[in-house]
N, C-alpha and C positions, 0 to 999 in steps of 0.2 A: 350496348351491345350486346349482353346477353353473358352466358357463364357465370362462374361463380370465381372469387379471388381466394387464392390459397394463401400460404404465409408465404412472408418476402415479397409481397404486392404482384406476385405472377398470379395471370386471370387462368382459368381452365376452361377451356372450353368443351363444350359437347357438342355430339355429332351433328346435333340438327344445326347449331349455328355455324357448325364447320361449312354443312351442305349449304346453307344461306350463301357462307361468305365466298366460299370458290364458286360457283353460280355468279356474285358479281364480277369476279374476280374475271371469269371468262369472259363475262360478256365485255366486259373493259377492254381484255385483248381481243375479239371478236371488231368490236364498235372500229379499232384504232386501226382495222383492215390487216393485223399483221397475222399471218395465216403461218405459224411452225409447221416444219416436215420431222422435226424432232424434239423432242424433250429431252433435256439431261436434268436428270435428279442431284442435285451437291449434296451431299453429306447425309449422315443417319435421317436428320428430324426431316433433310431433303426428300426423300427417296417416296415418303406413301404421298405428301403434298404432290409429288411430280406425279404422281401414279393416278394419281384422284386428278388432277390438273388435266391429263392429258386425255383421260375419260372425257370430263367435260367438254373438250376442245377437240376430241374424236382423232387425234392423233396414236397412230398404232408402234409410231416408233417410240422405244422409250430405253434411255440409256442410267443407269445410277454409276454416279462415282462417288469414292470417298471424297470428305471435306479435306484433302491434302494441300499445303501451299505447293508441292511440289506434282501436281498433278499430270501424266502423262497422256496426252491427247492421241497419241499413239495408240492407246488401248481401243479405242471407239474407230480408228480409221474403217473398220470394217463397213460402217455403216457408210462410207462414201458421204463424207462430210461436202465436198467441193460442191460449189452453188447451191449449197441446201438454206432453210432459215432454222435458226436453232433459237428454242426456247429454255433459259437456263435457270430453275425452279431449286429456290435455296430458301434456307430458313438463316435470315442474316446474323440470328444471334450465335450460330455454329459456323457457319459458312462461308463469314464475311473477307478473310483473309486469301483464303485461297480465289477467289472471286477474279480479282483482277489478273492474279496465275491465268486463270483457262479463259479469261477473256483475250486476252494476249494469246494464246498457244492454238484457240478457235480462228482469231481470224490471220492466224501465221497457216492456218492447214486449206484458204480456198473459200471459207462459205461465203454463202452471197449477205447475212444478215444474223447478229443474234440479239435478243434482247433478254430481260430478264425478267423474274415474276418471285415475289416474295408474297406468303399470305397475308403476315404482318409486320409492318415495319415499324417498330420502335420510333418515337419522336424525335428521340437523339441518335439516330443510327447517321453515320456519317457515310453511310454507301449509300449512292445510288442506283435504284433498281427503279426499273419501267412499271412495270405495274403491281400495285399493292394496296393494300390497307392499312392504315396508320393506326397505333395503339399506343397508349404512353407504357405501357409495362410490358413484360414479356410474358410467354403463354405458356400454358400447358398442354399438349395435345391429347387429344383422348388415347392416341394409342401408344403415349408414354406411362405405361402403367406404371414404372418405378419411380416419376415423378410425382402420379397420381399421390401415391403410400410415402412420400417422403423418405423414399432411402436413398 
């Protein structure tokens, strides 16, 4: 899969590998026929992923939310969610606990469809995600400078 392994079994992804994985993931979403109107980036690690994926998909409406299990979807109501297709982009290592709550809250807001995407889904994950690449170990993304240095 590329990238290099760092201490603790985490794989450090470089930008080239990241761009390839993003392209493949965007292709999976397009092939499925799902066309999101809004991308929601969930959690710190999901924010950059959501931004990059929304560019790949040509989606201009992008919302970012903190990975808190008590997410208030009312914060994003100005985007008029009713009858819109939502793609939640998250990092499951960081935001898995928040996912169930946001799915319920979005369902209650009248969206037409919600799907989920994560760049890398650990093989041991118990979270169901619609679009993903599988990976055995955790990942360190290029934008996580503090994790690169082991801080």
